[in-house]
N, C-alpha and C positions, 0 to 999 in steps of 0.2 A: 688631302692626296692619298688618296686608294691607290692610286696608278701602279701598275706590275711596273718592278724596274724602283721602286723609290729607293732600293739602296744602291743603285748602280749612282742613283741622282745623289745622292747625299755622300760618295765618294768624291762628287766634282766639287765641292766647294767643303768651305771650313764648318758652318754651321747650319741647321736647318731653319734660320733667319736671313741667311742668307740665299740660300736655295729660294725660299721663297718671295724673296728681294727681286732676284736673278730672274724666274721665269714670271712675276708681275708684270718688270717691265717689258720681258720680253712678249709677252700675250699686249702688253698697249701697243707696242709696237706691229703688232698682226693686226690690233684692231686699227689701228691709224691707215696703214695701208690698205685694207682689207684683203689679206693675206696673199698678195701682191709678192711678198719681200720672202716669203719662206724658204728655207733651202733645203725642204721634202719634193722631193720626186712624189710627181700626180700618184702613183703607186705603194707610197708610202700616206697619204693624207689619213688622218683619223679616222675613221667611218664609225657610224654608228647606226644602227639597224632603226625601220620607221615600218611600215604598214606598207608602202610599196617599195621597200630594198632596200639597201643601203644607200648612204647620203654619207658626203664632207660632214663631220663633226663641226659644232659651230662655233666650239667650247674654246679661247684661245690662249685656255691654259692647259688643255690635252694637247694642242699644238707648241706648246714652247715647252713642255717637258718633253714631247717627243723628238723635237730638234735636239733638244741638249742630249739625249740618249743619243744621235747617230753621231755625236763628236764631232761636228761640221760647227759650231759655234762652241765658240772659244770664248770661256768666263775669265776675266780678269781686267785688268787695269788698260788694255791694247784694245780695249773695245771702239770700232768706229762711233766720233762722237754723234749725239742727236741729231743736233741740227747740220752734220753732213749727210746723214743719213736721212733726212730730212728734204735737204737740196735734190740729193742723188734721187730718189724718188718720186718728189714732185716734177724733176726734168724728165722720167721713165715714160710718166702719165703724159705730160707733152706730147712728147714722143709718137706715144700710143695712140694718143687723138689724130695726129696727123697724118698716122696711117692709114685709120677707119675712115 
């Protein structure tokens, strides 16, 4: 985790272990929903340089860490339960498919 801002991330939790677990779980959620559940605005998306220019970074760990740095995600016991998040996102996908 050589990400700039690591000190700020460590201030949010009580240990490096907890930070690792929180980032891993959030990265898994981002992957599961193809990044559609991100709290980042498009202008805040992590970017990577390629030969063609810059593109959104496909690394979910980078996204999760950037989300935590924004302060829009809260770490703690009051997080949305995983099964509820899954139901909400599945419903959003169904509604999205009906519009297209």
